[in-house]
Backbone as a printed PyTorch tensor [residue, N CA C, xyz], in Angstrom:
tensor([[[ 18.4620, -11.8510,   6.8850],
         [ 18.7490, -10.9530,   7.9860],
         [ 17.4580, -10.3190,   8.4790]],

        [[ 17.4120, -10.0520,   9.7650],
         [ 16.1820,  -9.5440,  10.3560],
         [ 16.4590,  -8.2920,  11.1640]],

        [[ 15.4080,  -7.5130,  11.3860],
         [ 15.4830,  -6.3970,  12.3120],
         [ 14.2190,  -6.3780,  13.1290]],

        [[ 14.1530,  -5.5190,  14.1320],
         [ 12.9990,  -5.4750,  15.0180],
         [ 11.9120,  -4.5620,  14.4920]],

        [[ 12.0620,  -4.0120,  13.2970],
         [ 11.0910,  -3.0720,  12.7690],
         [ 10.5850,  -3.5640,  11.4290]],

        [[  9.3220,  -3.3120,  11.1490],
         [  8.7550,  -3.7150,   9.8760],
         [  8.9430,  -2.6090,   8.8580]],

        [[  8.6750,  -2.9470,   7.6050],
         [  8.8170,  -2.0150,   6.5020],
         [  7.5690,  -1.1640,   6.3990]],

        [[  7.6780,   0.1130,   6.8000],
         [  6.5680,   1.0430,   6.7610],
         [  5.3720,   0.5260,   7.5260]],

        [[  5.5750,  -0.0170,   8.7110],
         [  4.4800,  -0.5730,   9.4880],
         [  4.0770,   0.3460,  10.6220]],

        [[  4.3940,   1.6250,  10.5410],
         [  4.0830,   2.5530,  11.6180],
         [  2.5750,   2.6660,  11.7810]],

        [[  2.1290,   2.5170,  13.0250],
         [  0.7250,   2.7160,  13.3260],
         [ -0.1660,   1.5400,  13.0150]],

        [[  0.3810,   0.3920,  12.6850],
         [ -0.4230,  -0.7710,  12.3470],
         [ -0.5300,  -1.6870,  13.5450]],

        [[ -1.7370,  -2.1640,  13.8190],
         [ -1.9670,  -3.0900,  14.9180],
         [ -2.1950,  -4.4770,  14.3600]],

        [[ -1.4230,  -5.4540,  14.8250],
         [ -1.5640,  -6.8200,  14.3450],
         [ -2.5410,  -7.5930,  15.2250]],

        [[ -3.0220,  -8.7170,  14.6920],
         [ -3.8740,  -9.5930,  15.4660],
         [ -5.3200,  -9.1560,  15.5020]],

        [[ -5.7280,  -8.2060,  14.6400],
         [ -7.1170,  -7.7840,  14.6320],
         [ -7.9700,  -8.8680,  14.0050]],

        [[ -9.2610,  -8.8750,  14.3270],
         [-10.1620,  -9.9000,  13.8210],
         [-10.3850,  -9.7030,  12.3330]],

        [[-10.6510, -10.8000,  11.6340],
         [-10.8390, -10.7710,  10.2000],
         [-12.2300, -10.2500,   9.8830]],

        [[-12.2980,  -9.1740,   9.0990],
         [-13.5640,  -8.5680,   8.7230],
         [-13.5930,  -8.4550,   7.2130]],

        [[-14.6750,  -8.9080,   6.5820],
         [-14.8000,  -8.7930,   5.1400],
         [-16.1830,  -8.2860,   4.7900]],

        [[-16.2670,  -7.5650,   3.6720],
         [-17.5510,  -7.1720,   3.1330],
         [-18.1820,  -8.3820,   2.4700]],

        [[-19.5020,  -8.5090,   2.5920],
         [-20.2020,  -9.6840,   2.0890],
         [-19.8720,  -9.9230,   0.6210]],

        [[-19.4680, -11.1500,   0.3020],
         [-19.2070, -11.5410,  -1.0670],
         [-17.7890, -11.3170,  -1.5360]],

        [[-16.9990, -10.5240,  -0.8240],
         [-15.6200, -10.2790,  -1.2410],
         [-14.7540, -11.4990,  -0.9550]],

        [[-13.8120, -11.7830,  -1.8670],
         [-12.9670, -12.9610,  -1.6920],
         [-11.6320, -12.7360,  -2.3920]],

        [[-10.5480, -13.1310,  -1.7160],
         [ -9.2080, -13.0730,  -2.2840],
         [ -8.7470, -14.4880,  -2.5750]],

        [[ -8.4010, -14.7600,  -3.8240],
         [ -7.9120, -16.0760,  -4.2320],
         [ -6.5590, -15.9030,  -4.9070]],

        [[ -5.5020, -16.2330,  -4.1640],
         [ -4.1610, -16.0510,  -4.6920],
         [ -3.6910, -17.2840,  -5.4500]],

        [[ -2.9310, -17.0520,  -6.5040],
         [ -2.3410, -18.1320,  -7.2880],
         [ -0.9760, -18.5090,  -6.7430]],

        [[ -0.2420, -17.5220,  -6.2290],
         [  1.0810, -17.8110,  -5.6870],
         [  1.5490, -16.6880,  -4.7810]],

        [[  2.4010, -17.0590,  -3.8210],
         [  3.1570, -16.1210,  -2.9940],
         [  4.5960, -16.6180,  -2.9910]],

        [[  5.5280, -15.7210,  -3.2210],
         [  6.9410, -16.1030,  -3.1910],
         [  7.7120, -15.1270,  -2.3090]],

        [[  8.4290, -15.6700,  -1.3390],
         [  9.2470, -14.8620,  -0.4350],
         [ 10.7070, -15.2610,  -0.5980]],

        [[ 11.5750, -14.2820,  -0.7560],
         [ 13.0100, -14.5210,  -0.8990],
         [ 13.7110, -13.9510,   0.3260]],

        [[ 14.2580, -14.8330,   1.1410],
         [ 14.9520, -14.4680,   2.3760],
         [ 16.4530, -14.4550,   2.0980]],

        [[ 17.0330, -13.2670,   2.0640],
         [ 18.4480, -13.1300,   1.7230],
         [ 19.2820, -12.9280,   2.9870]],

        [[ 20.5390, -13.2770,   2.8810],
         [ 21.4350, -13.1710,   4.0330],
         [ 21.9260, -11.7460,   4.2590]],

        [[ 21.6600, -10.8430,   3.3130],
         [ 22.0890,  -9.4480,   3.4140],
         [ 20.9250,  -8.5930,   3.8960]],

        [[ 21.1700,  -7.6700,   4.8070],
         [ 20.1170,  -6.8140,   5.3530],
         [ 19.4830,  -5.9630,   4.2580]],

        [[ 18.1770,  -5.7400,   4.4050],
         [ 17.4120,  -4.8830,   3.4950],
         [ 17.4190,  -5.3830,   2.0530]],

        [[ 17.4940,  -6.7060,   1.8850],
         [ 17.4840,  -7.2890,   0.5470],
         [ 16.3830,  -8.3380,   0.3860]],

        [[ 15.5740,  -8.5850,   1.4250],
         [ 14.4880,  -9.5530,   1.3060],
         [ 13.4200,  -9.0120,   0.3520]],

        [[ 12.7230,  -9.9190,  -0.3120],
         [ 11.6630,  -9.5350,  -1.2410],
         [ 10.5150, -10.5300,  -1.1470]],

        [[  9.3250, -10.1020,  -1.5670],
         [  8.2130, -11.0360,  -1.7130],
         [  7.2450, -10.4890,  -2.7510]],

        [[  6.4880, -11.4080,  -3.3490],
         [  5.5010, -11.0070,  -4.3390],
         [  4.3190, -11.9640,  -4.3070]],

        [[  3.2130, -11.5040,  -4.8490],
         [  1.9830, -12.2970,  -4.8790],
         [  1.2410, -12.0000,  -6.1750]],

        [[  0.3690, -12.9360,  -6.5550],
         [ -0.5350, -12.6960,  -7.6730],
         [ -1.7620, -13.5720,  -7.5040]],

        [[ -2.8960, -13.0690,  -7.9990],
         [ -4.1340, -13.8200,  -7.8680],
         [ -5.3130, -13.0060,  -8.3540]],

        [[ -6.4870, -13.2900,  -7.7770],
         [ -7.7360, -12.6540,  -8.1820],
         [ -8.4910, -12.1540,  -6.9520]],

        [[ -9.2830, -11.1190,  -7.1500],
         [-10.1960, -10.6110,  -6.1260],
         [-11.5990, -10.6280,  -6.6990]],

        [[-12.5300, -11.2280,  -5.9640],
         [-13.9410, -11.2130,  -6.3390],
         [-14.6430, -10.2080,  -5.4320]],

        [[-15.1890,  -9.1620,  -6.0100],
         [-15.8190,  -8.0830,  -5.2400],
         [-17.1330,  -7.6850,  -5.9040]],

        [[-18.2060,  -8.4850,  -5.6950],
         [-19.4870,  -8.1800,  -6.3370],
         [-20.0190,  -6.7910,  -6.0070]],

        [[-19.6830,  -6.2790,  -4.8300],
         [-20.1620,  -4.9490,  -4.4410],
         [-19.4460,  -3.8330,  -5.1960]],

        [[-18.3030,  -4.1630,  -5.8080],
         [-17.5210,  -3.2060,  -6.5860],
         [-17.1690,  -1.9700,  -5.7660]],

        [[-16.7680,  -2.2120,  -4.5050],
         [-16.4240,  -1.1080,  -3.6070],
         [-14.9310,  -1.0000,  -3.3380]],

        [[-14.1730,  -2.0520,  -3.6030],
         [-12.7810,  -2.0700,  -3.1700],
         [-11.9410,  -0.9920,  -3.8570]],

        [[-12.1280,  -0.7950,  -5.1610],
         [-11.3210,   0.2000,  -5.8730],
         [-11.6470,   1.6240,  -5.4270]],

        [[-12.9380,   2.0340,  -5.3870],
         [-13.2140,   3.3940,  -4.9040],
         [-12.8000,   3.6240,  -3.4560]],

        [[-12.8560,   2.5900,  -2.6170],
         [-12.4240,   2.7570,  -1.2300],
         [-10.9080,   2.9110,  -1.1340]],

        [[-10.1630,   2.2350,  -2.0040],
         [ -8.7120,   2.4440,  -2.0460],
         [ -8.4110,   3.8980,  -2.3930]],

        [[ -9.1750,   4.4530,  -3.3290],
         [ -8.9710,   5.8500,  -3.7160],
         [ -9.2060,   6.7980,  -2.5450]],

        [[-10.0970,   6.4080,  -1.6190],
         [-10.4450,   7.2790,  -0.4990],
         [ -9.5800,   7.0460,   0.7300]],

        [[ -9.2310,   5.7800,   1.0090],
         [ -8.5740,   5.4620,   2.2870],
         [ -7.2140,   4.8010,   2.1450]],

        [[ -6.8150,   4.3960,   0.9360],
         [ -5.5370,   3.7220,   0.7640],
         [ -5.6360,   2.2180,   0.9540]],

        [[ -4.4930,   1.5710,   1.1590],
         [ -4.4090,   0.1110,   1.1900],
         [ -3.2860,  -0.3220,   2.1240]],

        [[ -3.5310,  -1.3940,   2.8830],
         [ -2.5050,  -2.0140,   3.7210],
         [ -2.3240,  -3.4550,   3.2480]],

        [[ -1.0920,  -3.8570,   3.0100],
         [ -0.7750,  -5.2150,   2.5700],
         [  0.1600,  -5.8440,   3.5920]],

        [[ -0.1570,  -7.0720,   4.0000],
         [  0.6520,  -7.7510,   5.0150],
         [  0.9670,  -9.1730,   4.5860]],

        [[  2.1990,  -9.6000,   4.8390],
         [  2.6240, -10.9850,   4.6180],
         [  2.8430, -11.6440,   5.9650]],

        [[  2.2350, -12.8310,   6.1590],
         [  2.4020, -13.5940,   7.3920],
         [  2.9630, -14.9670,   7.0630]],

        [[  3.6860, -15.5440,   8.0380],
         [  4.1890, -16.9030,   7.8500],
         [  3.2650, -17.9060,   8.5250]],

        [[  3.6970, -19.1710,   8.5670],
         [  2.8540, -20.2270,   9.0960],
         [  2.5420, -20.1070,  10.5640]],

        [[  3.2910, -19.3150,  11.2950],
         [  3.0160, -19.0880,  12.7100],
         [  2.1360, -17.8900,  12.9540]],

        [[  1.5220, -17.3660,  11.8690],
         [  0.6920, -16.1550,  11.9320],
         [  1.4890, -14.9460,  12.4020]],

        [[  2.8020, -15.0080,  12.2170],
         [  3.6660, -13.8790,  12.5690],
         [  3.8270, -12.9740,  11.3510]],

        [[  3.6880, -11.6700,  11.5250],
         [  3.8770, -10.7650,  10.3930],
         [  5.3340, -10.7360,   9.9490]],

        [[  5.5440, -10.9280,   8.6600],
         [  6.8840, -10.8290,   8.0890],
         [  7.1470,  -9.4360,   7.5370]],

        [[  6.0940,  -8.8070,   6.9900],
         [  6.2390,  -7.4930,   6.3680],
         [  4.8630,  -6.8490,   6.2460]],

        [[  4.7860,  -5.5770,   6.4960],
         [  3.5520,  -4.8090,   6.3260],
         [  3.8750,  -3.5330,   5.5660]],

        [[  3.0830,  -3.2500,   4.5500],
         [  3.2630,  -2.0460,   3.7440],
         [  1.9730,  -1.2390,   3.7830]],

        [[  2.0900,   0.0510,   4.0430],
         [  0.9390,   0.9380,   4.1060],
         [  0.9900,   1.9340,   2.9510]],

        [[ -0.0490,   1.9230,   2.1250],
         [ -0.1930,   2.9030,   1.0540],
         [ -1.2580,   3.9120,   1.4660]],

        [[ -0.9160,   5.1750,   1.5220],
         [ -1.9120,   6.2180,   1.7350],
         [ -2.7390,   6.3880,   0.4620]],

        [[ -3.8960,   7.0280,   0.5900],
         [ -4.7300,   7.2590,  -0.5900],
         [ -3.9610,   8.0250,  -1.6610]],

        [[ -3.0870,   8.9190,  -1.2310],
         [ -2.3030,   9.7070,  -2.1860],
         [ -1.2450,   8.8750,  -2.9110]],

        [[ -0.9600,   7.6670,  -2.3970],
         [ -0.0030,   6.7690,  -3.0480],
         [ -0.6620,   5.9180,  -4.1220]],

        [[ -1.9820,   6.0080,  -4.2370],
         [ -2.7400,   5.1390,  -5.1390],
         [ -3.3720,   5.9580,  -6.2670]],

        [[ -3.2840,   5.4260,  -7.4560],
         [ -3.8720,   6.0720,  -8.6280],
         [ -5.0680,   5.2470,  -9.0930]],

        [[ -6.2430,   5.8930,  -9.1270],
         [ -7.4790,   5.2480,  -9.5570],
         [ -8.1110,   6.1180, -10.6410]],

        [[ -8.2120,   5.6310, -11.8810],
         [ -8.8240,   6.4330, -12.9480],
         [-10.3150,   6.6210, -12.7150]],

        [[-10.9020,   7.5470, -13.4410],
         [-12.3170,   7.8690, -13.2400],
         [-13.2370,   6.7100, -13.5780]],

        [[-12.8060,   5.7940, -14.4430],
         [-13.6750,   4.6590, -14.7740],
         [-13.7180,   3.6170, -13.6600]],

        [[-12.8260,   3.7310, -12.6640],
         [-12.8640,   2.8420, -11.5050],
         [-12.5440,   1.3950, -11.7960]],

        [[-11.8490,   1.1260, -12.8940],
         [-11.5790,  -0.2570, -13.2740],
         [-10.2690,  -0.7950, -12.7120]],

        [[ -9.4650,   0.0690, -12.1210],
         [ -8.1950,  -0.4130, -11.5710],
         [ -7.6740,   0.5620, -10.5200]],

        [[ -6.7590,   0.0450,  -9.7150],
         [ -6.0610,   0.8620,  -8.7260],
         [ -4.6040,   0.4270,  -8.7200]],

        [[ -3.7110,   1.3880,  -8.7520],
         [ -2.2800,   1.1090,  -8.6910],
         [ -1.6820,   1.9100,  -7.5510]],

        [[ -1.1160,   1.2090,  -6.5710],
         [ -0.5270,   1.8570,  -5.4020],
         [  0.9830,   1.6420,  -5.4360]],

        [[  1.7380,   2.7350,  -5.2800],
         [  3.1970,   2.6480,  -5.3530],
         [  3.8410,   3.5370,  -4.3010]],

        [[  4.8390,   2.9850,  -3.6390],
         [  5.7750,   3.7420,  -2.8260],
         [  7.1510,   3.1540,  -3.1070]],

        [[  8.1650,   3.7280,  -2.5350],
         [  9.5040,   3.2130,  -2.7910],
         [  9.6260,   1.7670,  -2.3050]],

        [[  9.9680,   0.8700,  -3.2100],
         [ 10.1770,  -0.5280,  -2.8660],
         [  8.9330,  -1.3820,  -2.8370]],

        [[  7.7620,  -0.8230,  -3.1540],
         [  6.5320,  -1.6210,  -3.0860],
         [  5.5290,  -1.1290,  -4.1220]],

        [[  4.8320,  -2.0830,  -4.7110],
         [  3.8130,  -1.7690,  -5.7100],
         [  2.7250,  -2.8340,  -5.6560]],

        [[  1.4600,  -2.4090,  -5.6950],
         [  0.3200,  -3.3170,  -5.7760],
         [ -0.6030,  -2.8120,  -6.8770]],

        [[ -1.0270,  -3.7190,  -7.7520],
         [ -1.9230,  -3.3740,  -8.8470],
         [ -3.1800,  -4.2260,  -8.7640]],

        [[ -4.3330,  -3.5870,  -8.8290],
         [ -5.6290,  -4.2680,  -8.8500],
         [ -6.3350,  -3.8010, -10.1170]],

        [[ -6.5660,  -4.7160, -11.0410],
         [ -7.0790,  -4.3540, -12.3590],
         [ -8.2670,  -5.2260, -12.7200]],

        [[ -9.3150,  -4.5920, -13.2540],
         [-10.5220,  -5.3130, -13.6490],
         [-10.1870,  -6.4150, -14.6460]],

        [[-10.8350,  -7.5690, -14.4750],
         [-10.5290,  -8.7310, -15.3040],
         [-11.8090,  -9.4920, -15.6150]],

        [[-11.7370, -10.3490, -16.6030],
         [-12.8760, -11.2080, -16.9320],
         [-12.9950, -12.3330, -15.9210]],

        [[-14.2160, -12.6750, -15.6040],
         [-14.4490, -13.8070, -14.7060],
         [-14.1520, -15.1200, -15.4300]],

        [[-13.8270, -16.1750, -14.6660],
         [-13.5900, -17.4790, -15.2980],
         [-14.8320, -17.9870, -16.0170]],

        [[-14.6010, -18.8370, -16.9940],
         [-15.7000, -19.4280, -17.7360],
         [-16.6010, -20.2270, -16.8120]],

        [[-17.9040, -20.0470, -16.9710],
         [-18.8670, -20.7830, -16.1570],
         [-18.9430, -22.2300, -16.6340]],

        [[-18.9960, -23.1610, -15.6870],
         [-19.1330, -24.5720, -16.0210],
         [-20.6070, -24.8870, -16.2500]],

        [[-20.9510, -25.2360, -17.4870],
         [-22.3350, -25.5420, -17.8410],
         [-22.3820, -26.8540, -18.6140]],

        [[-23.5410, -27.5180, -18.6320],
         [-23.6680, -28.7410, -19.4440],
         [-23.3900, -28.4490, -20.9110]],

        [[-22.9140, -29.4650, -21.6360],
         [-22.5680, -29.2740, -23.0400],
         [-23.7630, -28.8490, -23.8750]],

        [[-24.9660, -29.1870, -23.4200],
         [-26.1590, -28.8430, -24.1830],
         [-26.5720, -27.3940, -23.9850]],

        [[-25.9530, -26.7130, -23.0370],
         [-26.3050, -25.3180, -22.7580],
         [-25.2380, -24.4180, -23.3540]],

        [[-25.6800, -23.4700, -24.1700],
         [-24.7450, -22.5320, -24.7810],
         [-24.5830, -21.3330, -23.8540]],

        [[-23.3460, -21.0420, -23.4870],
         [-23.0720, -19.9320, -22.5800],
         [-21.8980, -19.1260, -23.1040]],

        [[-21.7850, -17.9050, -22.5990],
         [-20.6430, -17.0700, -22.9510],
         [-19.3620, -17.7250, -22.4350]],

        [[-18.2600, -17.3500, -23.0180],
         [-16.9820, -17.9030, -22.5710],
         [-16.5940, -17.3650, -21.2100]],

        [[-17.2340, -16.2850, -20.7680],
         [-16.9540, -15.7410, -19.4500],
         [-18.1770, -15.0030, -18.9360]],

        [[-18.2180, -14.8270, -17.6360],
         [-19.2870, -14.0700, -17.0000],
         [-18.8580, -12.6110, -16.9630]],

        [[-19.5960, -11.7380, -17.6400],
         [-19.1770, -10.3520, -17.7810],
         [-19.5450,  -9.4800, -16.5870]],

        [[-20.1570, -10.0670, -15.5590],
         [-20.5110,  -9.2810, -14.3870],
         [-19.2730,  -8.6240, -13.8000]],

        [[-19.3600,  -7.3390, -13.4420],
         [-18.2120,  -6.6070, -12.9260],
         [-17.8270,  -7.0610, -11.5360]],

        [[-16.7590,  -6.4700, -11.0300],
         [-16.3150,  -6.7650,  -9.6780],
         [-15.3330,  -7.9110,  -9.5760]],

        [[-14.6590,  -8.2520, -10.6660],
         [-13.6500,  -9.3060, -10.6560],
         [-12.3320,  -8.6760, -11.0910]],

        [[-11.2560,  -8.9010, -10.3100],
         [-10.0110,  -8.1800, -10.5330],
         [ -8.8100,  -9.1170, -10.4900]],

        [[ -7.7920,  -8.7510, -11.2300],
         [ -6.4880,  -9.3990, -11.1300],
         [ -5.6240,  -8.5570, -10.1930]],

        [[ -4.9850,  -9.2000,  -9.2180],
         [ -4.1560,  -8.4750,  -8.2560],
         [ -2.7280,  -9.0000,  -8.3140]],

        [[ -1.7850,  -8.0860,  -8.3420],
         [ -0.3700,  -8.4260,  -8.2640],
         [  0.2990,  -7.4790,  -7.2780]],

        [[  1.3190,  -7.9680,  -6.6210],
         [  2.0370,  -7.1310,  -5.6670],
         [  3.4830,  -7.5670,  -5.5580]],

        [[  4.3670,  -6.6100,  -5.3410],
         [  5.7900,  -6.9070,  -5.1720],
         [  6.3910,  -5.9190,  -4.1850]],

        [[  7.1560,  -6.4480,  -3.2370],
         [  7.8440,  -5.6180,  -2.2400],
         [  9.3090,  -6.0450,  -2.2030]],

        [[ 10.2020,  -5.0730,  -2.1810],
         [ 11.6340,  -5.3860,  -2.2200],
         [ 12.4010,  -4.4250,  -1.3160]],

        [[ 13.6650,  -4.7530,  -1.0920],
         [ 14.5100,  -3.8850,  -0.2890],
         [ 14.0940,  -3.8190,   1.1610]],

        [[ 13.6340,  -4.9370,   1.7210],
         [ 13.1250,  -4.9630,   3.0880],
         [ 13.8330,  -6.0330,   3.9020]],

        [[ 13.5020,  -6.0870,   5.1800],
         [ 14.0270,  -7.1090,   6.0810],
         [ 12.8550,  -7.7770,   6.7800]],

        [[ 12.6750,  -9.0920,   6.5630],
         [ 11.5820,  -9.8070,   7.2080],
         [ 11.7270,  -9.7440,   8.7240]],

        [[ 10.5890,  -9.7690,   9.4130],
         [ 10.5830,  -9.6020,  10.8640],
         [ 10.8750, -10.8800,  11.6270]],

        [[ 10.8320, -12.0230,  10.9500],
         [ 11.0850, -13.2970,  11.6180],
         [ 12.4250, -13.8660,  11.1620]],

        [[ 13.1160, -14.5690,  12.0870],
         [ 14.4190, -15.1490,  11.7720],
         [ 14.3240, -16.2960,  10.7750]],

        [[ 13.1460, -16.9260,  10.6910],
         [ 12.9540, -18.0520,   9.7870],
         [ 11.5690, -17.9350,   9.1720]],

        [[ 11.4990, -17.9820,   7.8410],
         [ 10.2220, -17.9220,   7.1400],
         [  9.6030, -19.3100,   7.1500]],

        [[  8.4790, -19.4580,   7.8440],
         [  7.8020, -20.7430,   7.9720],
         [  6.5740, -20.7720,   7.0750]],

        [[  6.4580, -21.8290,   6.2500],
         [  5.2630, -21.9890,   5.4360],
         [  4.1660, -22.6610,   6.2790]],

        [[  2.8860, -22.4950,   5.8860],
         [  2.3950, -21.7960,   4.6980],
         [  2.4800, -20.2800,   4.8400]],

        [[  2.2410, -19.5810,   3.7260],
         [  2.2880, -18.1280,   3.7170],
         [  0.8900, -17.5540,   3.5110]],

        [[  0.6300, -16.4370,   4.1610],
         [ -0.6610, -15.7560,   4.0890],
         [ -0.4470, -14.3100,   3.6690]],

        [[ -1.2850, -13.8330,   2.7560],
         [ -1.2850, -12.4190,   2.3800],
         [ -2.6250, -11.8100,   2.7690]],

        [[ -2.5730, -10.6080,   3.3220],
         [ -3.7770,  -9.8840,   3.7270],
         [ -3.8040,  -8.5130,   3.0680]],

        [[ -4.9870,  -8.1470,   2.5740],
         [ -5.2200,  -6.8180,   2.0360],
         [ -6.2920,  -6.1530,   2.8850]],

        [[ -6.0020,  -4.9790,   3.4270],
         [ -6.9580,  -4.2550,   4.2570],
         [ -7.3220,  -2.9490,   3.5710]],

        [[ -8.6380,  -2.7670,   3.3490],
         [ -9.1490,  -1.5600,   2.7080],
         [-10.2980,  -1.0290,   3.5480]],

        [[-10.1340,   0.1500,   4.1000],
         [-11.1840,   0.7960,   4.8820],
         [-11.7030,  -0.1120,   5.9990]],

        [[-10.8070,  -0.8540,   6.6460],
         [-11.1790,  -1.7330,   7.7510],
         [-11.5960,  -3.1260,   7.3430]],

        [[-11.8700,  -3.3560,   6.0580],
         [-12.2300,  -4.6900,   5.5710],
         [-10.9630,  -5.4510,   5.1970]],

        [[-10.8860,  -6.7210,   5.6040],
         [ -9.6830,  -7.5300,   5.3940],
         [ -9.9790,  -8.6830,   4.4430]],

        [[ -9.1970,  -8.7820,   3.3850],
         [ -9.2220,  -9.9340,   2.4910],
         [ -7.9550, -10.7330,   2.7350]],

        [[ -8.0960, -12.0400,   2.9450],
         [ -6.9550, -12.8640,   3.3330],
         [ -6.9910, -14.1940,   2.5990]],

        [[ -5.8120, -14.6940,   2.2340],
         [ -5.7160, -16.0210,   1.6280],
         [ -4.4130, -16.6740,   2.0760]],

        [[ -4.5100, -17.9540,   2.4630],
         [ -3.3560, -18.7370,   2.8980],
         [ -3.0650, -19.8160,   1.8640]],

        [[ -1.8400, -19.8630,   1.3800],
         [ -1.4240, -20.8680,   0.4020],
         [ -0.5800, -21.9210,   1.1040]],

        [[ -1.0140, -23.1780,   0.9970],
         [ -0.4520, -24.2390,   1.8330],
         [  0.4630, -25.2140,   1.1030]],

        [[  0.4630, -25.1930,  -0.2330],
         [  1.3420, -26.0880,  -0.9790],
         [  2.6490, -25.3460,  -1.2550]],

        [[  3.6620, -25.5900,  -0.4250],
         [  4.8810, -24.7690,  -0.4420],
         [  6.1340, -25.6290,  -0.5970]],

        [[  7.1550, -25.0200,  -1.1300],
         [  8.4760, -25.6460,  -1.1460],
         [  9.5250, -24.5620,  -0.9180]],

        [[ 10.6250, -24.9650,  -0.3200],
         [ 11.7480, -24.0650,  -0.0690],
         [ 12.9000, -24.4480,  -0.9840]],

        [[ 13.4880, -23.4650,  -1.6140],
         [ 14.5790, -23.6980,  -2.5450],
         [ 15.7820, -22.8600,  -2.1290]],

        [[ 16.8130, -23.4640,  -1.5280],
         [ 17.9950, -22.6870,  -1.1250],
         [ 18.8040, -22.2540,  -2.3370]],

        [[ 19.3770, -21.0820,  -2.2470],
         [ 20.2120, -20.5460,  -3.3180],
         [ 21.5150, -20.0010,  -2.7390]],

        [[ 22.5390, -19.9140,  -3.5660],
         [ 23.8300, -19.3230,  -3.1970],
         [ 24.3820, -19.9450,  -1.9200]],

        [[ 24.6150, -21.2490,  -1.9880],
         [ 25.2270, -21.9800,  -0.8700],
         [ 24.4130, -21.8740,   0.4170]],

        [[ 23.0840, -21.7900,   0.2460],
         [ 22.2150, -21.7700,   1.4150],
         [ 22.0540, -20.4210,   2.0690]],

        [[ 22.7070, -19.3820,   1.5440],
         [ 22.5980, -18.0670,   2.1710],
         [ 21.2720, -17.3870,   1.8590]],

        [[ 20.6800, -17.6990,   0.7200],
         [ 19.3810, -17.1670,   0.3410],
         [ 18.3970, -18.3210,   0.2090]],

        [[ 17.1640, -18.1070,   0.6510],
         [ 16.1480, -19.1470,   0.5640],
         [ 14.8920, -18.5820,  -0.0760]],

        [[ 14.3700, -19.3000,  -1.0720],
         [ 13.1200, -18.9270,  -1.7220],
         [ 12.0240, -19.8410,  -1.1990]],

        [[ 10.9640, -19.2560,  -0.6750],
         [  9.7790, -20.0000,  -0.2610],
         [  8.6650, -19.6780,  -1.2390]],

        [[  8.2070, -20.6850,  -1.9680],
         [  7.1630, -20.5050,  -2.9830],
         [  5.9320, -21.2960,  -2.5600]],

        [[  4.7770, -20.6410,  -2.5330],
         [  3.5380, -21.2900,  -2.0950],
         [  2.4440, -21.1120,  -3.1400]],

        [[  1.6520, -22.1740,  -3.3050],
         [  0.5020, -22.1840,  -4.1920],
         [ -0.6850, -22.7800,  -3.4430]],

        [[ -1.9070, -22.6820,  -4.0050],
         [ -3.0730, -23.2510,  -3.3100],
         [ -2.9070, -24.7410,  -3.0580]],

        [[ -3.3300, -25.1840,  -1.8960],
         [ -3.2450, -26.5880,  -1.5120],
         [ -4.3270, -26.9100,  -0.5040]],

        [[ -4.2550, -28.0800,   0.1150],
         [ -5.2590, -28.4560,   1.1120],
         [ -5.2010, -27.5190,   2.3030]],

        [[ -6.3430, -27.3000,   2.9600],
         [ -6.3510, -26.4170,   4.1340],
         [ -5.5210, -26.9840,   5.2670]],

        [[ -4.9790, -26.0860,   6.0750],
         [ -4.1990, -26.5030,   7.2380],
         [ -5.1530, -27.0020,   8.3120]],

        [[ -4.9600, -28.2340,   8.8440],
         [ -5.8600, -28.7450,   9.8890],
         [ -5.8540, -27.8410,  11.1140]],

        [[ -7.0320, -27.6430,  11.6680],
         [ -7.1580, -26.8540,  12.8880],
         [ -6.9950, -27.7670,  14.0940]],

        [[ -6.0660, -27.4830,  14.9880],
         [ -5.8800, -28.3460,  16.1660],
         [ -7.1550, -28.4290,  17.0020]],

        [[ -7.4690, -29.6310,  17.4550],
         [ -8.6390, -29.8210,  18.2980],
         [ -8.3700, -29.4020,  19.7260]],

        [[ -9.3970, -29.3940,  20.5540],
         [ -9.2150, -28.9990,  21.9560],
         [ -8.3270, -29.9800,  22.7060]],

        [[ -7.5460, -29.4760,  23.6060],
         [ -6.6640, -30.3180,  24.4130],
         [ -7.4750, -31.0210,  25.4880]],

        [[ -7.4130, -32.3680,  25.5380],
         [ -8.2090, -33.0820,  26.5430],
         [ -7.7570, -32.7410,  27.9560]],

        [[ -8.7160, -32.6330,  28.8400],
         [ -8.3950, -32.3240,  30.2350],
         [ -7.7940, -33.5500,  30.9080]],

        [[ -6.8610, -33.3510,  31.8280],
         [ -6.2110, -34.5040,  32.4920],
         [ -7.1930, -35.2730,  33.3640]]])
């Protein structure tokens, strides 16, 4: 079921240009959207990693809050959630940020970097201990998607202090449930979506 209003999307402008701080990167492992036939029952969740060598994302969340957006394959916003700075808890060590409002939660927690690939003759640590690597999880429930049909691939965007981290997952499948009334769209990393070339002039 759909409505003409997004979930806590007051004051948000869509279609802004993608801006990122140098070196920051969002790499999601999965996005799952559940489109239910009952109003205010749609849900979605994501999980993955954030690489932030500048180590600015957590302190900026503490100061300015966080905006999370889910888009479908048509670049149409399905859901937008806005967390004010007061909705986010950041401890003094700056190793994590947890943002919560009714029906939505996002957690960004410091994590170990993946093991570096080195030749067998080179002895290296099992992980790179350099800071600025985080595990991110998010879940939103009790909402109504803005589009009548959820089209894959799915994209998640995180906006912090004007900087946007975005990742599109292209390997997707749809799984109908309850006699087709509910549909689960699950996406994981896959090949990039081809960019259409210019239309030849007649």
